[in-house]
LODOBA-915048 format. One record per residue: x, y, z of N, C-alpha, C in turn; residue in three letters. Coordinates in steps of 0.02 Angstrom, whole numbers, padded with zeros to 5 digits, always signed. Layout:
XYZXYZXYZALA;...
//
This chain:
+04388+05095+05236+04369+05157+05267+04420+05172+05321MET;+04436+05234+05328+04477+05256+05384+04450+05322+05410CYS;+04467+05338+05470+04445+05401+05500+04502+05429+05542ALA;+04513+05493+05537+04565+05526+05576+04534+05564+05634GLY;+04573+05573+05686+04549+05611+05744+04499+05573+05787GLY;+04497+05507+05781+04453+05466+05821+04494+05415+05859LEU;+04479+05397+05918+04423+05421+05958+04438+05487+05995PRO;+04501+05510+05990+04520+05572+06023+04537+05624+05970VAL;+04506+05681+05973+04519+05734+05924+04592+05756+05929ALA;+04622+05773+05871+04690+05799+05871+04696+05852+05817ASN;+04753+05885+05814+04762+05939+05765+04791+05915+05699THR;+04809+05852+05695+04840+05827+05633+04795+05780+05593THR;+04731+05775+05613+04688+05725+05581+04681+05735+05506HIS;+04676+05796+05483+04668+05808+05410+04731+05785+05372ALA;+04789+05804+05397+04852+05784+05365+04860+05708+05369THR;+04843+05679+05425+04849+05606+05434+04807+05569+05382ASP;+04746+05592+05371+04701+05558+05325+04725+05567+05252VAL;+04748+05626+05235+04775+05638+05167+04836+05594+05155VAL;+04882+05591+05204+04941+05549+05197+04923+05476+05190ASN;+04874+05453+05228+04850+05384+05222+04822+05371+05152ALA;+04783+05418+05126+04754+05411+05060+04808+05407+05006ALA;+04859+05448+05012+04914+05447+04964+04953+05381+04967LEU;+04963+05355+05026+04997+05289+05033+04955+05234+05002GLU;+04889+05235+05014+04845+05185+04985+04845+05191+04909ILE;+04843+05252+04884+04843+05264+04812+04907+05235+04780GLN;+04965+05247+04810+05028+05222+04784+05031+05146+04787GLN;+05007+05117+04843+05005+05044+04849+04963+05014+04793PHE;+04904+05042+04781+04859+05015+04731+04888+05022+04660MET;+04923+05076+04648+04956+05086+04583+05008+05031+04571LYS;+05049+05018+04622+05100+04965+04617+05067+04896+04610ASN;+05014+04885+04649+04979+04821+04647+04949+04808+04578HIS;+04920+04859+04548+04890+04852+04483+04943+04836+04430LEU;+05001+04870+04434+05055+04855+04388+05078+04783+04394GLN;+05085+04759+04456+05107+04691+04468+05056+04641+04440GLN;+04992+04654+04451+04940+04609+04425+04942+04606+04349ARG;+04953+04664+04317+04956+04665+04243+05015+04625+04218LYS;+05073+04631+04252+05133+04593+04233+05121+04518+04239GLN;+05078+04498+04286+05062+04428+04296+05003+04405+04253GLU;+04981+04450+04208+04922+04436+04165+04861+04418+04206ASN;+04853+04452+04262+04795+04442+04305+04753+04505+04306LYS;+04689+04496+04320+04645+04554+04325+04661+04593+04389GLU;+04654+04658+04383+04662+04701+04441+04598+04740+04452GLY;+04600+04785+04498+04543+04829+04508+04570+04897+04530PHE;+04530+04947+04519+04549+05015+04538+04504+05039+04594GLU;+04527+05089+04630+04488+05116+04685+04482+05192+04676ILE;+04435+05219+04710+04427+05292+04716+04431+05309+04789ARG;+04460+05367+04804+04467+05388+04873+04430+05454+04882ILE;+04387+05457+04930+04353+05519+04948+04369+05537+05020GLY;+04375+05601+05032+04391+05624+05100+04336+05672+05121ILE;+04307+05658+05179+04256+05701+05208+04286+05737+05268HIS;+04273+05800+05273+04295+05837+05333+04233+05861+05369THR;+04238+05864+05433+04182+05888+05472+04161+05838+05526GLY;+04106+05852+05556+04081+05813+05611+04054+05746+05587THR;+04066+05694+05625+04038+05628+05611+04008+05599+05674VAL;+03966+05549+05663+03939+05510+05718+03964+05439+05707VAL;+03993+05408+05758+04020+05341+05751+03993+05297+05807ALA;+03983+05233+05791+03960+05187+05842+03950+05118+05815GLY;+03937+05072+05859+03924+05002+05841+03850+04996+05823ILE;+03837+04964+05765+03768+04958+05740+03754+04885+05723VAL;+03696+04861+05742+03673+04795+05721+03698+04738+05764GLY;+03676+04679+05744+03692+04619+05783+03763+04593+05768VAL;+03793+04615+05713+03860+04593+05697+03913+04640+05726LYS;+03891+04690+05764+03936+04738+05795+03982+04772+05745ASN;+03953+04797+05691+03991+04833+05640+03999+04905+05660SER;+04060+04931+05653+04071+05002+05666+04047+05042+05606LEU;+04005+05090+05618+03978+05133+05565+03998+05205+05579MET;+04014+05241+05527+04030+05312+05533+03986+05350+05484ILE;+03950+05399+05509+03905+05439+05468+03927+05511+05470PHE;+03936+05541+05410+03954+05611+05406+03894+05651+05382GLY;+03899+05716+05390+03845+05760+05369+03847+05767+05293GLU;+03790+05759+05261+03784+05766+05188+03747+05831+05174ILE;+03777+05872+05133+03744+05937+05116+03725+05938+05044ARG;
//
């Protein structure tokens, strides 16, 4: 999971998140090819991008950071 514009809002958060997603996508494509060449199992991912307001904070006894977006 990643989030742009946190903890300080900025004007490039949308572009930053899309660029991060594209980098992750390319990395995973290369990783999957390498795994196949080594005759090892790989895995695929899906990337979703949410825009809009979120609530973020530490939740639970393990101090996990949680981010909740509005679902319509």
